[in-house]
N, C-alpha and C positions, 0 to 999 in steps of 0.2 A: 279327602274324606268323601264318602259316598253321598250322592245327591238324594233328595227326599223321595221316598216311595209313597205311592197312594195306598193307604191301608184299607183293607176290604170293608171294615165297618163304616169308615168315614165316607168312602166312595159310595157305598150302598145307600147311606142316608142322603148324601148330596144328590145322587142321581134320581132317587125316588122323588125328592122334592122338585127336581127339574123335569119330571115326567119322561125320563129316558129309560125306565126299567123295561119297557115293552120292546125296545129296539134291539136288533141283532140277536134275538133269542131263538134258538132252535128247540122246538118242543120235543120233550122226551116222554116216557111213560110216567104217569103220576106215581110218586113214591119211589121211583127208580132213576133218579137223576143225581148229578153231582154239580157243584158250583165251580165255575171257572172265573178266576180273577186275573187280570193282566196288569202288571206293574212295569213301568218304563222308568229307567234311571240312568244317570251318568256316574261312572266310578272313576275317581282320580287316583286311586291307589293300585288297583288290580292290574296285573300284567304290565309293569313299567318297562320301557324300552331304553336302550342306551342312546345318549345324545350323539348325533352325527358329528364326525370329525370335521374341523374347519382349519383354515390356514393360519388362524390367529395363534399367538403364543399361548402356551398352556398356563392357566392361572395357578398361583401358588395355593389358593384356597378354592376348592370345588364348590361352585354355586349351582344347585339343582334348579333348573327352570321350573316354573309352575304355570299351568294353563287353567283358565276358568271359562266354561261355556255359558254364555248368556242367552243364546237362542239356538235351538236345534229341533226341527220338526220333521216328522216322517208321515207319510200317508199310508195307513193300513187298510188293505182291501178285504182280506179275509184270513182266517186261520184254519188249516186243515190238519186232521190227525188220523192215525190208524191205530186200532186196538190190538191186543194180543189175540183176539178172536178174528183178526183180519177184517174187521168192520171199519169203514171209513166214515168220518164225520166232518162237517164244515160248520164253523162258528164265526160270528162277527162278520158275516158277508154284508158288504156295503153296496147298495145298488149303484152308486156312482163309481165308475171304473177308476177314478182317481183316488178313491178311498177317503177315509176319515182322518183328519189331521190330528197327530199325536205329538205331545210335547215331552221330549226326553228329559228336560230340566225339571219337570214337575211343577212349574210355576203357574201354568195355564190350567185351571181346574176344569175347564170345558173341553180340553183337548186330551181325552183319555177314553178308554174302552170301558163300557159298563159291565158289571158282573152278569154272567149268563148261566143258564142251566142246560146241561146236555145229558144224553143217556150215559149211565154209569159204565165204567170200564177202565182198564189199564192201557195206557198209550205206549206204543212202541216207537213212534216217530211223530213229530209235529212240524209243520211248516207255516211260518208267518210270511204272507205275501204282501209286499209293499210297493208303492210307487214313490219316485223322487218328486218333491214339489217343483213346479216350474219356476224359473228364475228370470228376472229382467237383467239387461246389461247395465253394469255400473258405470257411472260417470262421476269421477271423484269430485269435480267442482260443484256438483249438485247433491252430493252425499252428505247426510248428517248421521254420523255413526251412532250418537246417543239415542236417536229415535228410529234407527234403521229397522224397517218392519219385514223385509223380504224373507219369506220362509224357504226360499231356494238357496240360502246361504247359512253356514254355521257362523255365528257371531260370538266372539270371545275376546279374551285378553291373554297375553303371554307376558310373564314377568321373570326377569333374570338380572342379578347384579344391581337391583334397585331400579332397573329400567322397565317400564310398563309399555307394551305395544298392543294397541287395539288391532284386531284383525277380522277380516271377512273372508271365508273360504267358500267358493261356489260348489254346491253339491254336484256330483257327476251327472252326466246326461243319460245314464242307463235308464231305460224305460221301466224296468222292474228289478227289484231286489228281493230274493227269498231267503229268509233266515231259517235254517234247518236245525232241529234239536232232536237228539236221540234218546233212547229209553233210559240210559244211565242218569242223565241230567233230569229228565222228566220225573223219574221216581223220587228224586230229592224234593221236587216241588209238590208231590202228592201227599196230602194229609187226610187219610181215610176217604171221605167223599168230596174233598175239595182239592182243586189244583190251583196253587198260587204261582202263576207264571212270572218269571223275571226276565225281562228283555233289557240287557245292560250294554251300554256303550262305554268302552274304556278310553276316556279322553286323553289321558297322559300317554298311553301307548300310541294312540293316533298322532298326537301333536309332536311327539319326539322323533317322528320320521324325518323331521327337518329342524333346522335352527331358524326360527322365525326372525331372529336378529339379522339374518342375512337378507331379508326381504327388502325390496325397495318400497318405501312408504310414500303415501300421497296425502296432501292436505285435503280434508273435507271442507265444506263451506264455512265451518266454524274455525278453521285453522288447525284442528287436531290432525295429527298424522296417523294414517291408518295403513296397515299392511293388507292390500287387496290381493287375493290369490285366485286367479282364474287364467284362462288362456291368453287374455290380453294384458294382464298384469302379473308378473312373477310366475310365468308358466311352468318353470322347472319345479318350483315349490308346490304349485298346484298339483302337478302330476305325481309327485312323491307322496303328497298327502292323500291323493286319490287311491293310490296303491295300498296305503296303510289303512284307509277307511274301511275297505272290505274285510280287513283282518282284525278289526278292533271291536267286534261284537262278541258276546259270550256264546254264540251259536256253535254247533258242531261243524257246520259248513255253510257257506254263503254261495248262492247261485245268482248271477246277474245276467241280464238279458236286454238286448235292444230289439226294437220291433223288426229289424231286418235280419237278425241272426238267431241261431239256436242258443238256448241257455248254456252257459259254461260255468263250471265250478271255479271258485277262487282257489289257487294252489296254496 
């Protein structure tokens, strides 16, 4: 089922009370502006993928694995758009180059973008520019999965055949990730003078790039066994999930970039 979405009315009231309404606002002409809302969510149903083949015997009853994301943060720096009149605009520009931390699960009510007003117009393309949160190196013997706070990892559980596997997957080291959205999708999000933007991560599609049951697990300090997937632990699974990660958003295209290289589109 689809994760919770931040509804515009609730967000507006909450942020007004928190004193955030003045942030990230690009001033337009009075009476000639439109409201922009940004909703981030995780979808467990959309675009499912086929479970990878393994060497194990084929079960007589097919058991569909399920994944649940407990923690997934992104750092949004800005959103840019171009209109049908070839005008360019920028919204939610964050002064800090590492961006504003956004919670895709919807549980953290402080980690979201506030509604803004921009000059009215029809958009032909939009780009969400993001940074990957920095991460620490994991040491299983000092890890406590239940209270694990590092935003540089996707934290979740994988369940299949009655077996539940907690997992931590290290976010990639790419310096920048840009999600690009074209006019066809943007028009579906436009309701007269309001744009309700939907940034969706397809968790099932992403996780089904591997069989997490194949992962080597490590006991944390409580004795719980955790599948840690980074270059030091389960590197093959880490790389497979990395490739799947860039293809698991609802964007038309994803551009990733390192500080030393030119931007490249994900095929």
